[in-house]
VEXPA-643663 format. One line per field, with one value per residue (C-alpha): y, z, x negated. Coordinates in nm, 4 decimals. Example, Ala and Ser with C-alpha at 12.3 -4.5 7.8 and 13.67 -1.06 7.14 Angstrom:
north: -0.4500; -0.1060
up: 0.7800; 0.7140
east: -1.2300; -1.3670
//
This chain:
north: 10.9956; 10.7756; 11.0724; 11.2728; 10.9786; 10.9332; 11.3073; 11.3511; 11.0364; 11.0369; 10.9754; 10.6520; 10.4951; 10.2861; 10.3150; 9.9705; 9.9873; 9.7389; 9.7782; 9.5115; 9.7095; 9.6786; 9.9307; 10.1921; 10.1194; 10.1402; 10.4693; 10.6169; 10.5276; 10.6681; 10.9922; 11.0400; 10.9875; 11.2441; 11.4948; 11.4285; 11.3845; 11.4327; 11.1312; 10.8777; 10.6432; 10.3203; 10.2499; 10.2010; 10.5451; 10.7165; 10.4903; 10.3256; 9.9543; 9.7689; 9.4592; 9.1651; 9.1311; 9.2938; 9.0133; 9.1231; 9.4826; 9.3625; 9.1444; 9.4363; 9.7180; 9.8486; 10.0602; 9.9352; 10.1602; 10.0019; 10.1646; 9.9406; 9.9810; 9.7388; 9.5278; 9.2042; 9.3478; 9.4434; 9.0978; 8.9251; 9.1323; 9.0590; 8.6885; 8.6881; 8.8888; 8.6622; 8.3268; 8.2394; 8.4157; 8.7292; 8.7351; 8.9498; 9.3040; 9.4533; 9.7332; 9.6713; 9.8149; 9.5845; 9.6303; 9.8719; 9.8355; 10.1583; 10.0929; 10.4016; 10.2158; 10.3282; 10.0091; 9.9176; 9.9295; 9.5643; 9.4409; 9.6607; 9.5180; 9.1657; 9.2303; 9.3970; 9.0888; 8.8666; 9.0746; 9.0676; 8.6930; 8.6234; 8.8302; 9.0300; 9.3744; 9.6435; 9.7333; 10.0756; 10.2438; 10.5844; 10.6698; 11.0005; 11.3067; 11.5418; 11.3470; 11.3313; 11.7000; 11.6628; 11.3473; 11.5234; 11.8386; 11.6540; 11.8248; 11.5200; 11.4826; 11.1435; 11.0106; 10.7780; 10.4843; 10.3631; 10.3128; 10.6274; 10.4425; 10.4287; 10.7945; 10.9043; 10.6615; 10.6904; 11.0658; 11.1593; 10.9028; 11.0375; 11.3955; 11.3161; 11.2806; 11.5101; 11.8325; 11.7034; 11.3832; 11.3551; 11.0862; 10.9587; 10.6858; 10.3176; 10.0932; 10.1277; 10.4788; 10.6452; 10.4614; 10.5378; 10.9068; 10.8852; 10.7102; 10.9454; 11.2479; 11.1051; 11.0201; 11.3861; 11.4874; 11.2580; 11.4172; 11.7792; 11.7491; 11.6535; 11.9297; 12.1880; 12.0859; 12.1049; 12.4442; 12.5958; 12.4648; 12.6001; 12.9462; 12.9849; 12.8794; 13.1437; 13.3988; 13.4330; 13.4640; 13.1587; 13.3532; 13.5796; 13.2737; 13.0953; 13.4081; 13.4332; 13.0689; 13.0922; 13.3989; 13.2318; 12.9197; 12.6965; 12.7191; 12.3862; 12.2408; 12.1538; 12.5122; 12.6901; 12.4736; 12.2149; 12.4155; 12.2025; 12.4880; 12.5465; 12.8845; 12.9543; 12.8225; 12.8061; 12.5403; 12.3079; 12.0043; 12.1545; 12.4259; 12.1681; 11.9444; 11.7655; 11.5913; 11.4871; 11.5240; 11.2514; 11.0135; 10.9224; 10.5545; 10.6312; 10.8303; 10.5508; 10.3029; 10.5190; 10.5726; 10.1964; 10.1397; 10.4132; 10.2613; 9.9183; 10.0619; 10.2425; 9.9193; 9.7415; 10.0282; 10.0607; 10.4233; 10.5504; 10.7181; 10.8779; 11.0014; 10.7126; 10.5294; 10.8333; 10.9363; 10.5849; 10.5927; 10.9304; 10.8238; 10.4971; 10.6907; 10.9461; 10.6730; 10.5054; 10.8329; 10.8347; 11.2099; 11.1788; 10.8446; 10.8629; 11.2288; 11.4137; 11.3476; 11.7117; 11.6142; 11.5445; 11.9026; 11.8024; 11.4947; 11.7266; 11.9256; 12.2229; 12.5057; 12.4868
up: 6.7431; 6.8824; 6.8919; 7.0993; 7.3335; 7.4016; 7.4396; 7.6936; 7.9069; 8.2237; 8.1464; 8.3505; 8.1453; 7.8383; 7.5042; 7.3424; 6.9670; 6.6901; 6.3177; 6.0524; 5.8761; 6.1223; 5.9217; 5.9942; 6.3672; 6.3534; 6.1624; 6.4255; 6.7048; 6.5122; 6.4267; 6.7880; 6.9066; 6.6573; 6.7712; 7.1358; 7.1372; 7.5122; 7.5841; 7.5111; 7.2383; 7.3229; 7.2722; 7.6487; 7.7082; 7.5230; 7.6676; 7.3430; 7.2712; 6.9574; 7.0160; 6.7784; 6.7737; 6.8928; 7.1480; 7.3007; 7.3199; 7.5109; 7.7432; 7.8449; 7.8614; 8.0715; 7.7895; 7.4290; 7.1340; 6.7946; 6.4553; 6.1533; 5.7993; 5.7787; 6.0008; 5.9035; 6.0226; 6.3624; 6.4058; 6.3057; 6.5470; 6.8386; 6.7540; 6.7994; 7.1213; 7.2707; 7.1516; 7.5139; 7.8500; 7.8927; 8.1908; 8.4864; 8.5108; 8.8158; 8.8036; 8.9856; 8.6885; 8.4141; 8.0664; 7.8429; 7.4645; 7.2722; 6.9041; 6.6835; 6.3580; 6.1394; 6.0936; 6.1093; 6.4548; 6.4309; 6.3896; 6.6771; 6.9056; 6.8005; 6.9017; 7.2253; 7.3144; 7.2441; 7.4744; 7.7476; 7.7110; 7.7387; 8.0569; 7.8934; 7.9959; 7.8417; 7.4719; 7.3528; 7.0127; 6.9582; 6.5858; 6.5002; 6.2869; 6.1886; 5.9462; 5.9261; 6.0115; 6.3276; 6.4267; 6.4037; 6.5768; 6.8527; 6.7608; 6.6714; 6.7715; 6.9206; 6.8983; 7.1946; 7.2487; 7.6045; 7.9371; 8.1490; 8.4230; 8.2030; 8.0984; 8.3863; 8.2715; 7.8933; 7.8382; 7.9780; 7.7445; 7.4369; 7.5421; 7.4908; 7.1185; 7.0572; 7.1417; 7.1831; 7.3193; 7.2364; 7.4370; 7.1997; 7.4196; 7.4858; 7.2964; 6.9203; 6.9456; 6.8510; 6.5204; 6.4603; 6.4986; 6.2774; 5.9913; 6.0118; 5.9931; 5.7068; 5.5028; 5.5230; 5.4394; 5.1347; 4.9909; 5.0830; 4.9282; 4.5923; 4.6156; 4.7033; 4.4052; 4.1758; 4.3118; 4.2805; 3.9247; 3.8371; 3.9800; 3.8158; 3.4778; 3.5243; 3.5508; 3.9256; 4.0675; 4.2785; 4.5953; 4.5596; 4.5134; 4.8145; 5.0262; 4.9181; 5.0028; 5.3390; 5.4332; 5.3281; 5.3909; 5.1738; 5.4111; 5.5170; 5.6046; 5.2404; 5.1287; 5.4127; 5.5272; 5.2543; 4.9523; 4.6394; 4.4147; 4.4041; 4.5492; 4.7433; 5.0700; 5.0858; 5.3574; 5.1702; 4.9799; 4.6563; 4.6757; 4.6759; 4.3951; 4.6183; 4.8024; 5.1658; 5.3358; 5.3369; 5.0469; 4.7991; 4.8895; 5.2574; 5.1792; 4.9542; 5.2387; 5.4963; 5.2566; 5.2038; 5.5803; 5.6277; 5.3585; 5.5205; 5.8631; 5.7168; 5.5648; 5.8999; 6.0782; 5.8168; 5.7457; 5.3999; 5.2076; 4.8788; 4.7645; 4.8589; 4.5265; 4.3204; 4.5756; 4.5680; 4.1880; 4.1931; 4.4342; 4.2477; 3.9224; 4.0875; 4.2260; 3.8836; 3.7210; 3.6960; 3.7531; 4.0765; 4.2277; 4.5632; 4.6217; 4.8730; 4.8224; 4.7263; 4.3919; 4.2906; 4.1604; 3.9117; 3.8085; 3.7273; 3.4922; 3.7235; 3.6196; 3.7933
east: -14.5206; -14.7969; -15.0328; -14.7838; -14.7305; -15.1019; -15.1567; -14.8762; -14.8673; -15.0817; -15.4539; -15.4734; -15.1923; -15.2683; -15.0895; -15.0719; -15.0041; -14.9344; -14.8737; -14.8355; -15.1073; -15.3935; -15.5961; -15.3286; -15.3505; -15.7298; -15.7115; -15.4792; -15.7236; -16.0214; -15.8406; -15.7325; -16.0896; -16.2231; -15.9602; -16.0486; -16.4295; -16.4693; -16.2466; -16.5198; -16.6380; -16.4549; -16.0833; -16.0496; -16.2005; -15.9156; -15.6475; -15.5392; -15.5568; -15.4538; -15.2419; -15.2464; -14.8677; -14.5435; -14.5207; -14.8530; -14.7276; -14.4199; -14.6251; -14.8448; -14.5882; -14.3011; -14.1544; -14.1699; -14.0812; -14.0163; -13.9588; -13.9084; -13.7682; -13.4740; -13.2427; -13.4198; -13.7521; -13.6093; -13.4560; -13.7814; -13.9909; -13.7599; -13.7440; -14.1200; -14.1043; -13.8373; -13.9753; -14.0565; -14.0001; -14.2078; -14.4449; -14.3347; -14.4679; -14.6401; -14.3828; -14.0543; -13.8639; -13.7349; -13.8793; -13.6982; -13.6966; -13.6290; -13.5626; -13.5915; -13.5286; -13.2404; -13.0393; -12.6712; -12.5073; -12.3952; -12.7539; -12.8672; -12.5975; -12.6995; -13.0617; -12.9507; -12.7484; -13.0496; -13.2704; -13.0060; -12.9424; -13.3156; -13.3379; -13.6173; -13.4928; -13.2732; -13.2461; -13.1262; -13.1031; -13.2623; -13.2885; -13.4528; -13.3995; -13.6783; -13.8935; -14.2721; -14.3090; -14.1009; -14.2877; -14.6242; -14.5029; -14.3183; -13.9899; -13.7798; -13.4158; -13.3303; -12.9745; -12.9508; -12.7184; -12.7661; -12.5886; -12.5748; -12.7618; -13.0752; -13.0869; -13.3080; -13.5724; -13.5363; -13.5038; -13.8496; -14.0089; -13.8320; -13.9098; -14.2789; -14.2078; -13.9132; -13.7359; -13.3796; -13.2275; -12.8575; -12.6812; -12.4124; -12.2662; -12.3295; -12.5706; -12.5140; -12.3691; -12.6977; -12.7016; -12.3346; -12.4185; -12.7281; -12.5484; -12.2506; -12.4813; -12.6849; -12.3772; -12.2796; -12.6368; -12.6458; -12.3324; -12.4135; -12.7593; -12.6074; -12.3458; -12.6128; -12.8264; -12.5229; -12.4170; -12.7652; -12.7951; -12.4494; -12.5097; -12.8492; -12.7116; -12.4414; -12.7211; -12.7805; -13.1311; -13.2161; -13.3014; -12.9984; -12.7777; -12.9282; -12.8836; -12.5201; -12.4481; -12.6267; -12.4239; -12.0995; -11.8931; -12.1117; -12.4074; -12.5606; -12.9008; -12.9668; -12.9030; -13.0821; -13.3750; -13.4283; -13.3187; -13.3745; -13.4907; -13.8672; -13.9679; -13.6491; -13.7906; -14.1696; -14.1613; -13.9227; -14.0560; -13.9159; -14.1832; -14.4633; -14.3458; -14.0922; -14.3762; -14.3388; -14.0049; -13.7380; -13.7866; -13.5145; -13.5517; -13.4906; -13.1780; -13.0548; -13.1090; -12.9283; -12.6393; -12.6112; -12.6035; -12.3425; -12.1215; -12.1525; -12.0672; -11.7654; -11.6380; -11.6686; -11.4931; -11.2172; -11.3157; -11.2213; -11.5067; -11.4027; -11.7456; -11.9708; -11.9732; -12.0718; -12.3337; -12.4812; -12.4966; -12.6718; -12.9457; -13.0023; -13.0417; -13.2728; -13.4969; -13.5103; -13.6215; -14.0020; -14.0225; -13.8234; -13.9275; -14.1086; -14.0231; -13.8064; -13.4364; -13.3768; -13.5342; -13.1736; -13.1931; -13.4655; -13.2628; -12.9685; -13.1902; -13.2271; -13.4582; -13.7959
//
């Protein structure tokens, strides 16, 4: 994402980055310089500078993009950013904070209120879909929760990193959409793995079975794009030992957040408990831990 930002923003602009792992930030700068040798040898020559803290990023920027693992991390980062009034920017536009973390909508609204109360600018939620591959290719889908009045400013920024920007509604709506989608994905991934295992044990060839499903009413993303059976889709993680892709731990986290959001909204989920148990068991399995969530198929004893 950062690589696409630096490659596409105007050359005179500066990309200010920060990571809790400073070695990762340094590696990004070095890799960008190697890929763009004519840009120069110093960080300033390539328009990237490493900040010592998220607060420094905010002080020096008009648009700040954050992406963090859990709600507590987002809250901690913004406590640091808002610990004292931010200095005014040369630009006449107020700062805009775009949070692409996948957290619960309630926590996002809490942070948004803190930013607003501090007079620090505007805070919007823009979680992503597309994974590591989409991030590198610049083909992510952003699910945006923001006032309509900010779209003209936000959408061009997100377009530098993604292919689609879906405006879901006001602040918090992007996360509501992301968690709803990923709840469905969590369940359909298990069902796809079960169905493929069932059909193959009944004697069907894996590619014939996948073709049948994808031409029929059972078709879904997990059957067509991310098929869990090795060799069915050469580009799927299953065909490279379930490496890369969307990790089991990330799916388990998103499922937990979706369940929590459903409880707050009073939405009845009949399958959530079994799905949660499955992903916990998959992550505990040594042969599945750390792999793409389609490894549920291996956990079920599917033929590889």
